C-alpha positions as CSV (number, residue, x, y, z in Angstrom):
1,X,4.3,40.8,-46.1
2,X,5.8,39.5,-42.8
3,X,9.2,38.1,-42.6
4,X,9.8,34.2,-42.7
5,X,8.9,33.0,-39.1
6,X,10.9,30.2,-37.4
7,X,7.6,28.4,-36.2
8,X,4.0,27.7,-36.9
9,X,1.6,28.5,-34.0
10,X,-1.0,25.8,-33.0
11,X,-3.7,28.4,-33.5
12,X,-3.0,30.5,-36.6
13,X,-4.0,33.9,-36.7
14,X,-5.6,33.7,-40.1
15,X,-7.6,30.4,-41.0
16,X,-6.1,28.6,-43.9
17,X,-9.2,28.7,-45.9
18,X,-9.3,32.5,-45.5
19,X,-5.7,33.1,-46.6
20,X,-5.3,35.6,-49.5
21,X,-4.7,34.0,-52.9
22,X,-1.2,33.6,-54.3
23,X,1.8,31.1,-54.1
24,X,1.9,29.7,-50.6
25,X,0.6,33.1,-48.9
26,X,2.4,34.1,-45.7
27,X,0.1,34.3,-42.5
28,X,0.9,37.5,-40.6
29,X,2.6,36.3,-37.3
30,X,5.1,38.2,-35.2
31,X,8.6,36.9,-35.4
32,X,10.1,34.9,-32.6
33,X,13.5,33.5,-31.7
34,X,14.0,30.0,-33.2
35,X,13.9,27.3,-30.6
36,X,15.5,23.9,-30.7
37,X,13.7,21.4,-33.0
38,X,12.5,18.2,-32.0
39,X,10.4,15.3,-33.5
40,X,7.4,13.7,-31.7
41,X,5.9,10.5,-33.0
42,X,2.1,10.7,-32.5
43,X,-1.0,8.5,-33.4
44,X,-2.5,10.0,-36.6
45,X,-6.0,9.5,-35.0
46,X,-4.9,12.2,-32.5
47,X,-4.3,14.7,-35.3
48,X,-8.0,15.0,-36.2
49,X,-9.2,17.8,-33.9
50,X,-9.8,21.3,-35.1
51,X,-6.6,22.8,-33.6
52,X,-4.2,20.2,-35.0
53,X,-5.8,20.6,-38.4
54,X,-5.6,24.4,-38.4
55,X,-1.9,24.2,-37.6
56,X,-1.3,21.5,-40.2
57,X,-3.2,23.5,-42.8
58,X,-1.0,26.6,-41.9
59,X,2.1,24.5,-42.2
60,X,1.1,23.6,-45.8
61,X,0.9,27.3,-46.6
62,X,4.4,27.9,-45.2
63,X,6.0,24.6,-46.6
64,X,9.2,25.0,-48.7
65,X,7.9,22.6,-51.1
66,X,4.1,21.7,-51.5
67,X,2.9,18.3,-51.2
68,X,-0.9,17.8,-51.2
69,X,-0.8,14.1,-50.4
70,X,0.7,15.0,-47.0
71,X,-1.8,17.8,-46.2
72,X,-4.5,17.2,-43.7
73,X,-7.5,17.0,-46.1
74,X,-5.9,14.3,-48.0
75,X,-3.7,12.3,-45.6
76,X,-6.2,11.8,-43.0
77,X,-8.9,10.4,-45.3
78,X,-6.3,8.0,-46.8
79,X,-5.2,6.9,-43.3
80,X,-8.9,6.5,-42.3
81,X,-9.4,4.2,-45.1
82,X,-6.1,2.4,-45.3
83,X,-4.8,2.4,-41.8
84,X,-7.8,1.8,-39.5
85,X,-5.6,0.1,-36.9
86,X,-3.2,3.0,-36.5
87,X,0.1,1.4,-37.6
88,X,1.2,4.5,-39.2
89,X,2.7,7.3,-37.1
90,X,2.8,11.0,-37.7
91,X,6.2,12.5,-37.1
92,X,5.7,16.0,-35.9
93,X,8.5,18.3,-36.2
94,X,8.2,21.0,-33.5
95,X,10.1,24.2,-32.7
96,X,9.4,25.3,-29.1
97,X,6.1,23.2,-29.3
98,X,4.9,24.8,-32.6
99,X,4.3,22.6,-35.7
100,X,7.0,23.1,-38.3
101,X,7.1,19.9,-40.1
102,X,5.1,16.6,-40.8
103,X,5.8,13.2,-42.2
104,X,4.0,10.0,-41.9
105,X,6.0,6.9,-40.9
106,X,5.6,3.2,-40.4
107,X,7.8,0.3,-39.4
108,X,7.8,-2.3,-42.2
109,X,8.7,-5.8,-41.6
110,X,9.8,-6.5,-45.2
111,X,12.0,-4.6,-47.7
112,X,10.3,-5.6,-50.8
113,X,10.7,-9.5,-50.9
114,X,13.2,-9.7,-48.1
115,X,12.4,-10.0,-44.3
116,X,14.3,-6.7,-43.5
117,X,12.6,-4.5,-40.9
118,X,13.1,-0.8,-41.5
119,X,11.4,2.5,-41.0
120,X,9.8,4.0,-44.1
121,X,7.8,7.2,-45.1
122,X,4.2,6.0,-45.5
123,X,2.9,5.5,-49.1
124,X,-0.1,4.1,-50.8
125,X,-1.0,3.7,-54.5
126,X,-2.9,7.1,-54.6
127,X,-0.1,9.1,-52.9
128,X,2.3,10.4,-55.6
129,X,4.8,12.4,-53.6
130,X,6.9,11.7,-50.5
131,X,8.2,15.1,-49.6
132,X,7.7,15.9,-46.0
133,X,6.0,19.4,-45.3
134,X,8.5,21.5,-43.8
135,X,8.6,25.4,-43.0
136,X,10.7,27.2,-45.4
137,X,14.2,27.5,-44.0
138,X,13.7,24.7,-41.5
139,X,14.9,21.9,-43.8
140,X,18.1,21.2,-42.3
141,X,16.7,21.4,-38.7
142,X,13.9,19.0,-39.7
143,X,16.4,16.4,-41.1
144,X,18.8,16.6,-38.1
145,X,15.8,16.0,-35.7
146,X,14.3,13.2,-37.8
147,X,17.6,11.3,-38.2
148,X,18.2,11.8,-34.4
149,X,14.7,10.3,-33.8
150,X,15.5,7.3,-36.0
151,X,18.8,6.7,-34.4
152,X,17.1,6.4,-31.0
153,X,14.6,3.7,-32.2
154,X,16.7,0.7,-30.9
155,X,16.8,-2.4,-33.2
156,X,13.2,-1.8,-34.5
157,X,14.5,-0.9,-38.0
158,X,17.7,-1.5,-39.8
159,X,17.4,1.8,-41.8
160,X,15.2,4.6,-42.9
161,X,13.7,4.4,-46.2
162,X,12.2,7.6,-48.1
163,X,9.9,6.9,-51.1
164,X,8.9,9.3,-53.9
165,X,11.3,12.0,-52.5
166,X,11.9,14.8,-55.0
167,X,15.7,14.9,-55.6
168,X,15.8,18.7,-56.4
169,X,14.7,21.6,-54.2
170,X,15.1,22.7,-50.8
171,X,13.9,19.6,-49.0
172,X,16.5,17.4,-50.9
173,X,19.1,20.0,-50.6
174,X,18.6,20.1,-46.8
175,X,19.0,16.3,-46.6
176,X,22.2,16.4,-48.5
177,X,23.5,18.9,-46.4
178,X,22.8,17.1,-43.1
179,X,24.0,13.8,-44.6
180,X,27.2,15.5,-45.3
181,X,27.5,17.3,-42.1
182,X,26.9,14.0,-40.2
183,X,29.1,11.7,-42.5
184,X,25.9,9.5,-42.8
185,X,25.6,7.1,-45.8
186,X,22.6,7.2,-48.0
187,X,21.8,5.2,-51.0
188,X,19.6,6.2,-54.0
189,X,18.0,3.0,-54.6
190,X,15.6,4.0,-57.3
191,X,15.1,7.0,-59.6
192,X,12.5,8.2,-62.1
193,X,11.3,11.4,-63.7
194,X,7.9,13.0,-63.2
195,X,6.5,14.6,-66.2
196,X,6.1,18.3,-65.7
197,X,4.6,21.4,-67.2
198,X,6.8,24.5,-66.7
199,X,7.4,27.2,-69.2
200,X,6.9,30.9,-70.0
201,X,5.4,30.1,-73.2
202,X,1.8,30.7,-74.0
203,X,-0.5,27.7,-74.2
204,X,-0.7,28.0,-77.9
205,X,3.0,28.4,-78.3
206,X,3.9,25.6,-76.0
207,X,1.5,23.2,-77.9
208,X,3.1,24.3,-81.2
209,X,6.6,23.6,-79.7
210,X,5.7,20.2,-78.0
211,X,3.7,18.6,-80.7
212,X,4.6,18.0,-84.5
213,X,2.5,19.8,-86.9
214,X,1.3,16.5,-88.3
215,X,0.0,15.5,-84.8
216,X,-1.6,18.9,-84.2
217,X,-3.5,18.6,-87.5
218,X,-4.7,15.0,-86.4
219,X,-6.0,16.4,-83.1
220,X,-7.9,19.2,-84.8
221,X,-9.5,16.6,-87.2
222,X,-10.4,14.5,-84.2
223,X,-12.0,17.5,-82.4
224,X,-14.0,18.5,-85.5
225,X,-15.2,14.9,-85.9
226,X,-16.2,14.7,-82.2
227,X,-18.1,18.0,-82.6
228,X,-20.2,16.5,-85.3
229,X,-21.6,14.1,-82.6
230,X,-23.1,17.1,-80.5
231,X,-22.2,20.2,-78.8
232,X,-18.7,20.2,-77.3
233,X,-17.8,22.3,-74.4
234,X,-15.1,22.7,-71.7
235,X,-16.1,23.5,-68.2
236,X,-13.7,24.7,-65.6
237,X,-14.4,24.9,-61.8
238,X,-12.3,26.3,-58.9
239,X,-15.0,26.3,-56.3
240,X,-17.2,23.7,-54.6
241,X,-20.3,24.2,-57.0
242,X,-22.0,20.8,-57.9
243,X,-18.8,19.1,-56.6
244,X,-20.6,16.1,-55.2
245,X,-22.3,15.2,-58.5
246,X,-18.9,15.8,-60.3
247,X,-17.2,13.4,-58.1
248,X,-19.9,10.7,-58.9
249,X,-19.7,11.5,-62.5
250,X,-15.9,10.9,-62.5
251,X,-16.2,7.6,-60.5
252,X,-18.7,6.2,-63.1
253,X,-16.5,7.3,-66.0
254,X,-13.4,5.9,-64.7
255,X,-15.1,2.6,-63.6
256,X,-16.6,2.1,-67.1
257,X,-13.0,1.8,-68.6
258,X,-10.0,-0.5,-68.3
259,X,-9.4,0.5,-64.6
260,X,-12.8,-0.7,-63.9
261,X,-12.1,-4.1,-65.5
262,X,-8.6,-4.3,-63.9
263,X,-10.1,-3.6,-60.4
264,X,-7.9,-0.3,-60.0
265,X,-10.6,2.2,-60.4
266,X,-11.3,4.4,-57.4
267,X,-14.9,3.1,-57.2
268,X,-13.6,-0.6,-56.9
269,X,-12.8,-0.2,-53.0
270,X,-14.7,1.6,-50.4
271,X,-11.4,3.2,-49.0
272,X,-10.4,4.7,-52.4
273,X,-14.0,5.9,-53.0
274,X,-14.2,7.6,-49.7
275,X,-10.7,9.1,-50.2
276,X,-11.8,10.6,-53.5
277,X,-14.8,12.2,-52.1
278,X,-13.4,13.4,-49.0
279,X,-9.9,14.6,-50.5
280,X,-11.8,16.6,-53.2
281,X,-14.2,18.1,-50.9
282,X,-11.4,19.0,-48.4
283,X,-9.3,20.4,-51.1
284,X,-12.1,22.6,-52.5
285,X,-12.9,23.9,-49.1
286,X,-9.5,25.3,-49.0
287,X,-9.4,26.7,-52.4
288,X,-6.9,24.0,-53.5
289,X,-9.0,22.3,-56.2
290,X,-9.4,22.8,-59.9
291,X,-11.8,20.5,-62.1
292,X,-11.8,20.5,-65.7
293,X,-14.5,18.7,-67.8
294,X,-14.9,18.0,-71.6
295,X,-18.7,17.5,-72.2
296,X,-20.7,16.4,-75.1
297,X,-24.1,17.7,-75.1
298,X,-23.7,18.2,-71.5
299,X,-22.4,14.9,-70.7
300,X,-18.9,14.7,-69.3
301,X,-16.6,12.5,-71.7
302,X,-13.3,13.5,-70.1
303,X,-12.6,14.9,-66.6
304,X,-9.4,16.0,-64.7
305,X,-8.9,16.9,-61.1
306,X,-5.9,19.0,-60.1
307,X,-4.7,20.1,-56.7
308,X,-3.6,23.7,-56.7
309,X,-0.8,24.2,-54.2
310,X,0.8,27.4,-55.6
311,X,3.4,28.0,-56.7
312,X,2.9,24.5,-58.0
313,X,0.0,22.2,-58.9
314,X,-0.5,18.4,-59.0
315,X,-2.6,16.7,-61.7
316,X,-4.5,14.2,-59.4
317,X,-6.7,12.0,-61.5
318,X,-8.2,12.0,-65.1
319,X,-10.6,9.8,-66.9
320,X,-12.3,9.8,-70.2
321,X,-15.0,7.9,-72.2
322,X,-13.2,5.0,-73.8
323,X,-15.9,4.3,-76.2
324,X,-14.8,7.7,-77.9
325,X,-11.1,6.7,-77.9
326,X,-11.0,7.2,-81.6
327,X,-11.4,11.0,-81.0
328,X,-8.7,11.2,-78.3
329,X,-10.9,13.1,-75.8
330,X,-8.2,12.7,-73.1
331,X,-5.7,14.5,-75.3
332,X,-8.1,17.1,-76.2
333,X,-8.7,17.7,-72.6
334,X,-5.1,18.0,-72.0
335,X,-4.7,20.5,-74.8
336,X,-7.3,22.7,-73.1
337,X,-5.5,22.2,-69.8
338,X,-2.4,24.1,-71.1
339,X,-4.4,27.1,-70.1
340,X,-2.8,26.6,-66.8
341,X,0.4,28.2,-68.2
342,X,-1.4,31.5,-68.0
343,X,-2.7,31.2,-64.4
344,X,-1.3,34.0,-62.1
345,X,1.1,32.7,-59.4
346,X,1.4,29.2,-60.9
347,X,4.9,28.2,-61.8
348,X,4.7,24.5,-62.6
349,X,2.5,21.4,-62.7
350,X,3.5,17.9,-61.7
351,X,1.5,15.4,-63.8
352,X,2.1,12.7,-61.0
353,X,3.0,10.4,-63.9
354,X,6.4,9.2,-64.8
355,X,8.1,9.4,-68.2
356,X,6.7,6.0,-69.3
357,X,3.2,7.4,-69.4
358,X,2.0,6.8,-73.0
359,X,0.1,10.1,-73.4
360,X,1.4,12.9,-71.2
361,X,5.0,12.5,-71.7
362,X,4.5,13.5,-75.5
363,X,2.6,16.6,-74.5
364,X,4.6,17.9,-71.6
365,X,8.4,18.1,-72.0
366,X,9.8,19.2,-68.7
367,X,10.9,16.6,-66.0
368,X,11.3,16.4,-62.2
369,X,13.7,13.8,-60.7
370,X,12.2,11.8,-57.8
371,X,13.8,8.9,-56.0
372,X,13.7,6.2,-53.4
373,X,16.4,6.9,-50.8
374,X,17.6,4.6,-48.0
375,X,19.6,6.1,-45.1
376,X,21.7,4.4,-42.3
377,X,20.6,4.9,-38.8
378,X,21.6,3.6,-35.3
379,X,24.9,2.6,-34.1
380,X,28.0,0.8,-35.7
381,X,26.2,-2.6,-36.0
382,X,23.1,-1.3,-37.8
383,X,25.2,1.0,-40.0
384,X,27.5,-1.9,-40.9
385,X,24.6,-4.2,-41.8
386,X,23.0,-1.4,-43.9
387,X,26.2,-0.7,-45.7
388,X,26.5,-4.3,-46.6
389,X,22.9,-4.6,-47.9
390,X,23.1,-1.2,-49.7
391,X,26.3,-2.2,-51.5
392,X,24.6,-5.3,-52.8
393,X,21.5,-3.4,-53.9
394,X,23.4,-0.5,-55.6
395,X,25.7,-2.9,-57.5
396,X,28.7,-0.7,-58.8
397,X,27.1,2.7,-57.8
398,X,28.3,4.5,-54.8
399,X,26.6,6.1,-51.8
400,X,25.0,9.4,-52.1
401,X,21.9,11.0,-53.4
């Protein structure tokens, strides 16, 4: 395998959908001296051509930390549905003109309830991670370039806000290094834990360690009772077979439950319906989707879509037939989903849910710290105002992440 390059070419030698399987496989490219990095702010609508998307997809394969929610096949459909006027910009980190990093950004006029203009990494309710895509080994160069860009934006924003940022790993470590290097203040203004699955145990051994004997007995009883209603089966797909029908079945199943009543189901809005369909088709076309269903006499009663971004994966959406809640079909599906522990090249799974989730937190015992980080930018005046605001928000806590 080739050594780590310092750039991503606009036209990768190997199309991302044809790359060999494995954890973030390395396209075979000749080494090249590392040029100076720079940030370019571009209209996301100009990133939809084939050349841009190929380079973007190759970047995702090279990224030091996977984030499917910032990959082309997911972020572009989200922007088409949620930002039709193009307020969001794409920050392209380039090394000698070659794509080496991406983060969506937007200027916000309010910071929660307060009229405080600032720059923020773009987020939406179905984007569960805010880590920028950055070529491995380029994390510090990326942050230096991004912060220099933010400093140069005049008075358009008081500070830079990064949401849903992993607080461990190469991206966070690179940010800490650059903040220390520049003597730049940053405030951790929010912190939570994503529930994770990460273990060397077998699926059966993990289940026994995570769940009490009493609960395991109850789940077996529920599975047996459910089996008395018809033929139970688990169906797993890693391809595009019957994907359109599967997507529609999921939309109906989710909308029939409490999310449909609350108006938060994917099918409740045209934008999220389109994001679901386009996102899953885009992921599947690149070999980055796994679907798991639990069926009763061939009818899906619990469904799960997971984005495969080896060495990690992200549990995107799950739904179950709430008329069968007495049998815990969602839990039984997750019991089957522990088979992911045996998948070659897969080291961990992010549930995309925090530790307050009523179900997954009892089944998966690992955690990933994620936070909201605000960073000072600009000259002395803006930095002074940010410091006063941040101290008030932090209370007695100090600066730093």
